[in-house]
C-alpha positions in Angstrom: -1.9 -25.6 -12.1 -2.9 -23.8 -8.8 -5.0 -20.7 -9.1 -4.2 -17.5 -7.2 -6.0 -14.2 -7.0 -4.2 -11.0 -6.2 -6.4 -8.1 -5.2 -5.0 -4.6 -5.8 -2.4 -3.6 -8.3 -0.1 -1.3 -6.3 3.4 -2.2 -5.3 2.3 -4.9 -2.8 0.0 -6.5 -5.3 2.4 -6.4 -8.2 5.3 -7.8 -6.1 3.0 -10.6 -4.9 2.1 -11.5 -8.5 5.8 -11.5 -9.5 6.7 -13.8 -6.6 4.0 -16.3 -7.5 4.9 -16.2 -11.2 8.5 -16.9 -10.3 7.5 -20.2 -8.8 6.2 -21.4 -12.1 3.3 -23.3 -10.7 0.7 -20.6 -10.3 -2.0 -19.3 -12.6 -2.4 -15.7 -11.3 -5.2 -13.3 -11.8 -4.7 -9.6 -10.7 -7.8 -7.4 -10.2 -7.3 -3.7 -9.9 -10.1 -1.1 -9.7 -8.0 1.7 -11.3 -7.3 1.7 -15.1 -3.6 1.4 -14.5 -1.1 -0.5 -12.3 1.1 1.1 -9.6 -1.5 3.1 -7.6 0.1 6.1 -6.0 3.6 5.0 -7.0 2.9 5.2 -10.7 4.8 7.9 -12.4 2.7 10.4 -14.4 3.6 13.8 -15.8 2.7 17.5 -15.2 4.3 20.5 -16.9 6.7 18.1 -18.6 7.9 16.8 -15.2 7.6 13.2 -14.0 6.1 12.7 -10.5 4.2 10.3 -8.3 1.1 11.1 -6.2 3.3 11.3 -3.1 7.1 11.2 -2.9 8.1 7.6 -3.3 11.8 7.2 -3.1 13.0 3.7 -2.2 14.4 3.1 1.2 15.5 -0.1 2.8 17.9 -1.7 5.2 17.3 -5.1 3.6 20.0 -5.8 0.9 18.0 -8.7 -0.6 15.1 -6.4 -1.2 17.3 -3.7 -2.7 19.0 -6.1 -5.1 15.6 -7.6 -6.1 14.2 -4.3 -7.2 17.4 -3.1 -8.7 17.4 -6.2 -10.9 14.1 -5.4 -12.5 14.0 -1.6 -12.1 17.6 -0.2 -12.1 18.1 2.2 -9.2 20.2 5.3 -8.6 21.5 5.8 -5.0 20.3 8.9 -3.1 23.3 9.6 -0.9 22.6 13.1 0.1 18.9 13.4 0.9 18.1 15.9 3.6 14.9 17.2 5.0 14.1 20.6 6.6 11.3 21.7 8.9 10.2 25.3 9.0 9.6 26.5 12.5 7.6 29.8 12.3 8.2 30.9 15.9 11.9 31.0 15.2 11.6 31.9 11.5 14.1 29.2 10.8 14.5 26.1 8.8 16.0 23.3 10.9 17.0 19.7 10.0 14.6 16.9 10.4 14.9 14.5 12.1 15.6 17.0 14.9 19.3 17.5 14.9 21.3 18.4 18.0 23.6 20.8 16.0 20.6 23.0 15.2 19.9 23.8 18.9 22.8 26.3 18.9 20.9 28.4 16.4 17.7 28.5 18.4 16.7 31.7 20.3 15.7 29.6 23.3 18.7 27.2 23.2 19.4 27.5 26.9 15.9 26.3 27.7 16.1 23.5 25.2 19.4 22.3 26.6 18.2 22.4 30.1 15.2 20.3 29.2 17.4 17.8 27.4 19.5 17.4 30.5 16.4 16.5 32.5 15.1 13.7 30.2 14.7 10.2 31.5 13.8 8.5 28.3 10.5 7.4 26.7 10.3 3.9 28.2 7.1 4.7 30.2 5.5 6.7 27.4 1.8 5.9 26.8 0.9 8.3 24.0 2.5 10.0 21.1 2.9 13.3 23.0 4.4 11.5 26.0 6.9 9.8 23.7 8.1 13.0 22.1 8.2 15.1 25.2 10.2 12.4 27.1 12.5 12.0 24.1 13.3 15.7 23.2 11.6 17.9 25.8 8.5 20.1 25.7 10.1 23.0 23.8 11.4 20.9 20.8 8.1 18.9 20.8 6.2 22.1 20.4 8.5 23.5 17.7 8.6 20.4 15.5 5.9 17.8 16.4 2.8 19.2 18.1 1.0 21.1 15.4 2.5 19.0 12.6 1.0 15.8 14.0 -2.3 17.3 14.8 -2.8 18.4 11.2 -1.2 15.2 9.8 -3.9 13.1 11.6 -6.7 15.7 11.7 -6.9 15.6 15.5 -7.0 18.2 18.2 -4.9 16.3 20.8 -1.8 14.2 20.2 -2.6 12.1 23.2 -5.3 10.5 21.1 -2.4 8.7 19.2 -1.4 5.9 21.5 1.2 4.2 19.3 4.4 5.9 18.4 7.2 3.4 17.4 6.4 4.3 13.7 7.2 8.0 14.2 10.8 9.0 14.2 12.9 8.7 11.1 15.5 6.5 12.8 15.9 8.6 15.9 14.1 11.3 17.9 17.2 13.5 18.3 19.9 13.0 15.8 23.6 13.6 15.9 26.3 13.1 13.3 25.5 13.0 9.5 22.7 15.2 8.3 21.1 12.8 5.8 17.8 11.7 7.1 18.4 7.9 6.8 22.2 7.6 6.7 22.1 3.9 7.8 19.7 2.8 5.0 20.0 2.2 1.3 18.1 5.0 -0.3 17.5 5.2 -4.1 15.2 6.1 -6.9 14.7 4.5 -10.4 16.9 5.7 -13.2 14.2 5.5 -15.8 12.3 8.7 -16.5 9.0 6.8 -15.8 10.2 5.7 -12.4 8.8 2.4 -11.2 6.4 1.9 -14.1 8.6 -0.7 -15.9 8.6 -2.8 -12.7 4.8 -3.1 -12.7 4.9 -4.3 -16.3 7.7 -6.8 -15.7 6.3 -8.1 -12.4 2.9 -8.9 -13.9 3.9 -10.2 -17.3 2.3 -13.6 -17.6 -0.6 -12.9 -15.2 -4.3 -12.3 -16.2 -4.7 -8.6 -15.5 -8.1 -7.1 -15.0 -7.8 -3.3 -14.8 -10.8 -1.0 -14.1 -12.4 -4.0 -12.4 -14.1 -4.3 -9.0 -14.9 -7.5 -7.2 -18.6 -7.6 -6.8 -18.9 -10.1 -4.0 -16.5 -11.8 -1.5 -16.8 -15.2 0.1 -13.4 -15.2 1.8 -13.9 -18.3 4.0 -14.3 -20.3 0.8 -11.7 -18.3 -1.1 -14.4 -17.4 -3.7 -15.2 -14.0 -5.3 -17.5 -12.8 -8.0 -15.9 -10.9 -10.9 -18.0 -9.6 -13.7 -20.9 -11.7 -12.6 -18.9 -14.9 -12.5 -18.2 -16.7 -9.3 -14.6 -18.0 -9.1 -12.8 -20.1 -6.5 -9.1 -19.8 -5.9 -6.5 -21.9 -4.1 -4.8 -18.7 -2.8 -5.9 -15.1 -2.3 -3.4 -12.3 -1.7 -5.1 -9.0 -0.9 -3.5 -5.5 -0.7 -6.8 -3.7 -0.1 -8.3 -2.7 3.2 -9.4 -5.9 5.0 -12.8 -4.4 5.9 -13.7 -4.5 2.2 -13.5 -8.2 2.0 -15.9 -8.7 4.9 -18.5 -6.1 4.0 -17.5 -3.9 6.9 -18.9 -6.4 9.4 -16.9 -4.8 12.2 -17.2 -1.3 10.8 -15.2 0.7 8.3 -11.6 1.1 9.1 -10.5 4.7 9.5 -8.1 6.4 7.2 -6.7 9.8 6.5 -6.6 11.1 2.9 -4.7 13.7 1.0 -5.3 16.6 -1.3 -2.3 16.9 -3.6 -1.4 20.1 -5.4 1.2 20.4 -8.2 3.1 23.7 -8.5 5.4 24.5 -11.4 8.0 27.3 -10.6 10.0 29.3 -13.1 13.4 28.2 -11.9 15.7 25.2 -12.3 15.6 24.4 -8.6 13.7 25.8 -5.6 15.1 23.9 -2.6 18.6 24.1 -1.3 21.1 21.5 -2.7 20.5 18.1 -1.2 17.1 19.0 0.3 14.3 16.8 -1.0 11.5 17.6 1.5 10.4 20.7 3.4 8.1 20.1 6.4 5.9 22.7 7.9 5.3 22.4 11.6 3.0 25.4 12.1 -0.6 26.6 11.3 -0.3 26.0 7.6 -2.9 23.6 6.1 -0.2 21.7 4.3 2.3 19.3 5.9 5.2 19.2 3.4 6.5 20.2 0.0 8.5 17.9 -2.3 10.8 18.9 -5.1 10.5 15.9 -7.4 13.6 16.8 -9.5 15.7 15.9 -6.5 14.6 12.3 -6.9 14.1 12.0 -10.7 17.1 14.1 -11.9 14.8 15.4 -14.6 16.3 18.1 -16.7 14.3 21.3 -17.1 14.4 25.1 -16.8 11.4 24.8 -14.5 10.8 22.7 -11.3 7.8 20.8 -10.0 6.7 21.1 -6.3 4.2 18.8 -4.7 2.1 20.1 -1.8 0.3 17.7 0.5 -2.7 18.7 2.6 -4.3 16.2 5.0 -8.0 15.6 4.3 -10.7 13.0 4.2 -10.2 12.7 0.4 -9.1 9.1 -0.2 -7.8 6.3 2.1 -4.1 6.7 2.2 -2.9 6.4 5.7 -4.2 3.9 8.3 -4.6 5.5 11.8 -1.8 4.7 14.2 -4.2 4.2 17.1 -4.7 1.0 19.2 -8.5 1.0 18.7 -8.1 1.1 14.9 -5.3 -1.5 14.9 -7.5 -3.8 17.1 -10.4 -3.3 14.7 -8.1 -4.4 11.8 -6.8 -7.4 13.8 -10.4 -8.6 14.1 -10.7 -8.7 10.3 -7.3 -10.4 10.0 -8.5 -13.1 12.3 -11.4 -13.8 9.9 -8.9 -14.7 7.2 -8.7 -18.5 6.7 -5.7 -20.6 5.5 -4.8 -19.6 2.0 -5.6 -15.9 2.4 -2.9 -13.3 2.9 -3.2 -9.6 3.5 -0.2 -7.3 2.9 0.9 -3.8 1.9 -0.1 -0.6 3.8 -3.8 -1.2 3.4 -3.9 -5.0 3.7 -1.7 -5.0 6.8 -3.4 -1.8 8.1 0.0 -0.4 9.1 1.0 3.2 8.5 4.7 2.4 8.5 4.6 0.3 5.4 6.6 1.5 2.4 7.8 0.0 -0.9 10.5 -2.1 0.7 8.1 -3.6 3.2 5.7 -4.5 0.4 8.4 -6.4 -1.4 9.6 -8.0 1.8 6.1 -9.2 2.6 5.6 -10.6 -0.9 8.8 -12.5 -0.7 7.8 -13.8 2.8 4.4 -14.8 1.5 5.9 -16.7 -1.4 8.3 -18.6 0.8 5.5 -19.6 3.1 3.4 -20.8 0.2 6.4 -22.7 -1.3 7.0 -24.4 2.0 3.3 -25.5 2.0 2.3 -23.1 4.8 -0.7 -21.0 3.8 -1.2 -19.5 7.2 -1.4 -15.7 7.3 1.2 -14.3 9.7 0.1 -12.1 12.6 1.2 -8.5 11.8 4.3 -7.8 13.7 7.9 -6.6 13.2 8.5 -9.0 10.3 5.1 -8.7 8.7 4.7 -5.1 9.9 
């Protein structure tokens, strides 16, 4: 039987294990540094409330991926999810994505509408700021995007971000339905413990090494050292940052972390009906608040709010900058046949979510089944 090593036990890693096990011809070992599976998507509890480290609802436009997860982790559709952004200069909460209907409530609506009439589109945009100003005008950019993005990425100039196709939630300026992603399938697990059951189902039959770190990598030979023992594999699937596998030979890849604070409030709900997220686009240190009951449907006389503050604590978000992406690409080029990198860290792509992890795992398994062990170049399909 062929031997496969999967590095990392988050969603990408567990989905990869599952796809290989479904083939029936692979002996799979999963190595995870944490003492549990699921990484930031694992459901834990605080004040009697279930939550994940960050809000992790399931969103996809791929029906195959939705049906796959629903089979092993029954889902409840979220049909009404709305996001609001607080704009301090107007002392108003507006919809996000930016919605044309809200302009009528703005004190500077005439200026905003005049700027919108002058827009020529973002085709020639070279930076994140260029993209947004050419998409919605200077005034809306300063209301919603400018300060938020600077604190999101811990930078002092949004022109430092020179990629931007990952940014809008569907559109830069939205019209019609208020739901943030009205063209996608949005859902959350029915079970109180969220996705946890999926991690167990997906890895059943694999050799699982929790609380374990790989001591030495020899990726060209698909060999690693685990607990002092050198082991060779026919296939390696990694969901960790690619610089780790090559001893940072091109330098450590940059990431932004998060400080996450949990707040229990003495009320059944704190946010307006249908609102899942509140974004803050001003001088606050935090970027957004999440009311987890909107996703989990947990019953309680109190509610749990999650507050996210960008920091250098942890490696959660790859930087959407060409220099960082080029650095990651150099690591990907070192990966020989029989080595795949996927997930947000493995791909080194910010815009990777649960559905992308599953889609990548399915694509990897199909390539392997077809006898092609070549790692795809990250792009629209591989993200």
